[in-house]
N, C-alpha and C positions, 0 to 999 in steps of 0.2 A: 116394370122398371121404375125405380124411383126417380124424382126429378134430379137430373145430374148432367154433367158435361164432360167432354174429353177432348183429346187432340190426336189428329191423324198424322202419323210420321211412320213411314215403313222402316224397317230394320236397315235396309241398304242406304237409307238417307241419314243415319246417324253419323256424327263425326267419327274419324278413325285415322290412324296413321298408316293403315294397311290396305287402302284402296276402296273399302266399302264398309258400311256399318256392320257391327258384329254384336254378339251376345255378351260383350265384355264391359269394361269399365264405363264407357260412354252410354251404354243401355242402362246401367244402374243410376248414372247421373241423370238421365232423362226421366226416370221414375221419380228421382228426388225433386226434379223441377216440376213435374205434374203435381206432386203432393203439396209443394209450395204454393202452386197456382190454384189450388183448391179443386183439382180436377179428380174424376173418378174412373175415367176410361183412357186407355191407350189403344188407339186403333192402328192396326197394321194391315198390310196386304198379304196376299197368300205367301206361305213360307217354303214351298217345294223347291227342289232344285231346277233351276231355270235352263232352258234349252236355247235354240237359235233365236235371236231377237231379244233375248234377256227379259222378256216379260214374266212377271211372277204368275200370270194366268196361263202360261205354257209351261208345263213342268214334266219331268221324266217320270214322276210318280205323285199319286195323290195322297200318299202316306209318308213319304220320306221328307226330311228336312234339307234346306240349302247348305251345302258344305261351305259355301262363301261366308256364311254367318258364323262359323266356328272361330272363337277368339284365339289367336296365337298366345297372347299373354297368359290366359287362363291354362293353356296346355303347358306353357312354360312353368306356371306355378305347380302343376301336376308333374313336373320333372320330365316331360315328354319332348320338350324342345329347349333349346338354348337360344337366347335372344339374338345372338350373332346370326343364327340360322335363317332368320326372317327380317331382322331390322336393317340389314344391309342391302335389301332389295328395294329399288324405287317403284312404289306401288301405284302411283297416279301422277298425272301430268297437272291436274287442277284440283285444288283442295275441296272445291264444291261440286265435283262431278266424278261419278264412278268410271274407272277404266276397265271396262269388262275384258278387253283384250288381254291386259296384263294379268288379270286374276285367272283367266282361262290358261294362260301360258305357264304361270308360276306358281299359283296357290296350291295345286295338288301335289307339287314336288315337296313342299314344306309339309303337308298333311302326311305324306308317306314316310317322312322322318318320324313324325309323332306315332304313326301306326306301328312302325318297326320297334319303336321304343316301349310300346304298350304291352303289357302282360295281362292275359285274360284274368279277370277277377269275378267274384261272386255276383256283383251287381251286373256286369257285362253279360254273364251267362244267363242271368234271369231276364235281361233285356231282350236277348236273342230269342229265348224261350217264349216270351209273352207277345212278341210281334211276328205273327205268321206271314205277314207280307214281305218281311225283311229278306228272306232267302231268295225269292223271285227277283227282288229289286237288285241285290248284290250280283246275282247271276246276269241279270239284263245289262247292268252298267259295265260289268266285266266284258261281255260279249261286244258291247257297243265300243268300248275302249280298244278291244282286239281289232276291231275293223275301223279304227281311227274316227270314231264318233259318227259313223254313218247311220242314217235313219234305218230303223229295223225293217222297214218295207223293201229296203234295198240290200239286205244281208243275203248271202247265198240261201237257197231254198231249205237246206238241211237245218240251218239256223233260224230263218224266218219262220218256218213251220215247226220248229222246235222238235226235230226228230229225236227220239228217245236215246239211241245209240250216240248220236252226235253230242247231245247235251251231257250225257254220262261221261264221255271222254274229255270234254272241255272241262268239266268240273274237276276231274281227276288231275288234269295238267295244270290247272289255274287256281289251286286252292289259296295261294297267297293273295292273289288279286281279288278274288271273291271276299276273303277276310277283310282286305282293305276297305271295300265298300260298306261292309258290315260294321266295322270298327268306327269309321267316321259318322255313321248315323248315331251310334252311341255317344260319341262326343257332342254331337248336336243336341241329342235328347236330354244328356245330363246337364249341359249348359242352359238350355231352355228351361228345364224344369227348375233349376236354381234361381234363374231370373224371374220366373212367374211366381215362386214362392215369395221372393223378395217384394215384388210388385203388390201381390195380395197382402202381405203383412203391412205394406204402407197404404192399404185402402184403395189400391189401383187394380182394376179389372183389365184383363187383356181382351181385346176385341178384335177378332181375326176374320179372315175371308175364306169362303169356300167357293171356287168356281164350280158352276153347275156341270161344266164339261171337263173331261180330261184331254191331254194332248194325244194326237194321233201317234207320234213317236214317243211313246211311254211304255213303261213296264205293265201298266194296267191293262193296256189293250193287247199287248203281245202275249201276256200270260193269262188273260181272260177274255179271249175274242168272242166266246159264246155270249157275253153280256152286251155286245154291240152288233150294230147292223153291218156285219162283215161276212162275206161268203166263205165257203169251205177252203178257198185258196188263200184266205187271209187278206183278201182285197176289200176295202170299204165299198159299200154301194152308195151311200149318201153321207153328207157331212153337214155339220152345224153352220148356220148363218144367221144374219139379222137383216130383214128386208130394208130397203132404202128408208132412211130416217133423217132426223136433224143433222147427224154427224156426217153422212155420206149418201150422195144420190145413188151410187152403186150398191148401197148396203154394205155390210161388213162380211167378208167371206172368212169366217173363223177357221173353218177346215177340221174341226174337231169331229171324232166318230159320233155317231148318234147312238144312243142307248137302245137296247132291245127291251122296252119297258115290260113286255109280256113275260119275258124270262125273269126279270127281276122281281116281278110281282109273285111268281111261282114260289119263291123261297123267302118271301116277306121282306124283299129289298135288303137281304142281309149284307151284300157288299157296301151298300149305301150306309147301312147302320153302323158297320164296322168302320167306315170312313169317317163318319161324324163322331163316333165314340173315340177314335184315334185323335181327331182334332180338338176334342174336349180335354185332352191331357194338356194342350197348349193354351187353349182359349177359354175364358169365362163367357164369352158371347161370340156367336158364330153368325156371320152375314152370309146367307145363301145367295150367290150371285146369279143374276138373270133368273129370278124367281118365276118370272112370267113363263119360262120354259116348262114348268111343272104343270101348267094349265094348257098352254098351246105352244109348241115349238116349230121352228122354221128350218127347213133343210133344202140343200140343193144337191144335185147329182155329183158324185165324186168326179173330180177333173174339171168342174166348172170354173170359169175365169173370173166370175164376180157373183154377187148375191142377188141380182135381179130376178132371175127366173127360178122360183122355188116353190115349195109346198108347205102349207100350215098342217100340223098334225096334233091330235089330241094328246096332251100329257097325262102323267099318272095321278094328278090332282089330289083329292082329299084322302084317297086310299093310301097314298104314300105319306102324307102329312100325318095321318094317324099312326103309321108305323114309326115315324120319327118320334112322336109325342109318347108312344108306349115304350120305346127302346133307348132313347138318348135322354140322360138325365143330368142334372146339375150343370146346365149350360143354357143360357139365353139365346134364342133363334130370332134373327132379324131378316126380314125379306127385302132384297134389293128389287123394288118394283118399278123402276124408272123405265121410260119409253112409252110407246103407244099401248095404253091399258084398255082391255076389253072389259065388258060387263062381267064375263065369266071369271076373268082374272081378278076383278075386285071381289067377286063373291068368294072366291078361293081364299084371298087374303083375309077377308072378314071372318070366314069360317075357321081359319087356322088360328086366328087370335094374335099372330105375329105382328110386331110393329113394321110399318112400311117406311119409306124414305121420302124426304122432301128436300129439294135443292133451291135455294134462292136463285141461283144463276138462271134457271130455267122459267122463272116466274114473270119476267119483265118483257113479254112479247106483245103487250098492248091489250091482252084480254083481262078484263077486270075480275073474272071469276077463276083465274088460273090457280089451280091448287098448289103450286109451288110458291105463291105469294105468302109471306110469313103469317099474316093475319088469319089465314084459312086453316092453319094447322091444328089437328086435334091431339090429345095427350099420347095416344099410343102411336108415336111417330119418332123416328130418329131424323133430326134436321141438320142440314149443312148449308154453308153459303156456296161452296164449290166443292168438287170431287176431284179425285186423281185423274179423271178422264176430261176435265174441263180446264179452262184458263184459271189462273189464280184470280183472287177477288180484284187485285189492282190490274192485272192483265185484262180482266173483263171490263172494267170501267174505262180503261185507256183505249179499248178497242170497240166500245159500244157505239152504235150508229145514232144518228140525231134523234129518231123516234124513241129508241130505248133509253137514251140519256134524258130526254124530257120526262119520260115516265118515272125514271129513277129519282129525278129532281122532285117530282111531284110527291112520290111515295115516301121518300126519306126527308123531304122538306129541307133539301141541301143545294147549294151551288158551289161548294168548294170540295174537291176530290182528293186533297192532299192526304187525308187519314180516312179515306173511304172505308177501308178495311175495318177500322175500329167502329165506325158507325154501324157497319153491317154485322160485326161481332156483338155489339150491344144489342142490336134487335134480335139477333139470334138467341142470345142468353135470356132475353125476356119474353120469348115466343111460349106457346103453350106446350109444345112438344116435350115429352118427358126426358129425352136425351138429345143434346145438341153437341155436334162435333165440329171443331175448327181445324182446318189443315195448318200445319206449322208454317207453311209459306205465307199464309194469310195473317198469321200473327206477326210475321217479319214485314209484311207489306210490300213484298217483292212482286214484280211484274212477270211478263211472259217467260222470262229466263227461269222461273221457278216451276214452270208447269212440268208435272210428272209424265203425262202420256197424252198424245193426241191419237184418238181412235182411228182405225183404218190406215194407220201409217207405220212404217217399220224403220227402225234406225233413228238417226238424228239425235235429239236429246231425251228420247223416251227412256224412262226409268232410270236416268243418270243423276238426277238432282240430289245434292247432299247439303245438309246442315254443316255449317263450319262451327268450330268450338267457339263459345261464348257469344254466338249470335243471339240466342235466347237469353238476353241479359236480364238483370233485376228489374228494370224498369218495365219491360214487357210482361215479366211474371207478375209484378204487382198489379199491372193494368188488368191483366186477364182475371186475376183473383177478385179484383174490385167488381168487375162486370159480372163474374160468376156469383158473387155474393148478392149483388143487386137483383140478379135473375133468380135468387133463392135456390141455387143448384149446388152449394156446398154441403 
């Protein structure tokens, strides 16, 4: 990685008149903003279709795109919608907050109109032919819709176990529904492809996220049960978790199915290679979330109520990394290595050569040798002030205790916190890390209201924050560019 910088803003957080950020006009405007500010990367969170809880880390598919991000105005431009068909709907209650309930109830009705107006073309036929995951996904979503969104573990056995005669009969009777889920993926892919081309032409790389685990209620597990620790009756035996840590005394019960890494190894990790190569169509850089799980992962028995009583297991390690390096090309890989790091995990990261992460927010616990303190960073690092899982910069300083505040005073040599976000951004831009990323919320200097997610919690304001139009004004853009230039990152 060259010395550079970027901004973290998920697609859902873009301004929009239709309830959530999309791949339309405001996404292009944001690319223009990044270019004006001298940035090189736009970091986003996972782009898969979200399920219960609306977390981008819980998706119905590791390959599909989120239908919520499909832009209606672009569909109207393609003569698939009339503006009156979607502009008359009240899409949100608050401009700075995603209303997922309204999206769930009304967005697919509009998309069905567009799909009904769509006529198969050569590009669409090629898309279907080149994406072998698509048929299983469209079938899975059609069955899920048939059972009113029910988790596949609770489907009738003939569907849950994918009995051949049942599936054949369902496909025959539900061709138009299966086509619907196929076509909206084409809409997503086409719009994202065009946005990425525009960003790349402007000198902006798309930096995306790959959750290490897939959701239990996903097409990936239902159609590939042999790749996971699931018994012959398609019941999980153990699920993913994080032991008690900084975020939670009871740990985090993620509930994701555990990979059967021995089976993955037998075919040289082909499912994973396909997954990463699929993501490389959207991303110029991929962050592998929870990279520590490739060295050692933690699981609890299926049905556990928390993550306290679990077991550590050895992950696929360097054998898996080698397979990635040999088979996934033209994309930068970054390791999310936050958390309690063991010696073996550090060795794996060093051997991989991938950049790891550092976050200011975790540096000020009083330990002078804390590796998250900005002066300790080495070049092969992606550095942050805060992340989507922490408070914003101003939320952090406003909620800091007496001991932490004194340390911050000492370290930054300040006593006034009115623009602490800019003091932190300046230090970030001038650190040694090759790449530094600033959350959009920290550019705005907003507090706890702008927090994207509080780990180990469900609902509330999680995943809802949105940028409003013109918040990233000329003054902020100029200030960011100046600090980026001073940090020699333009």
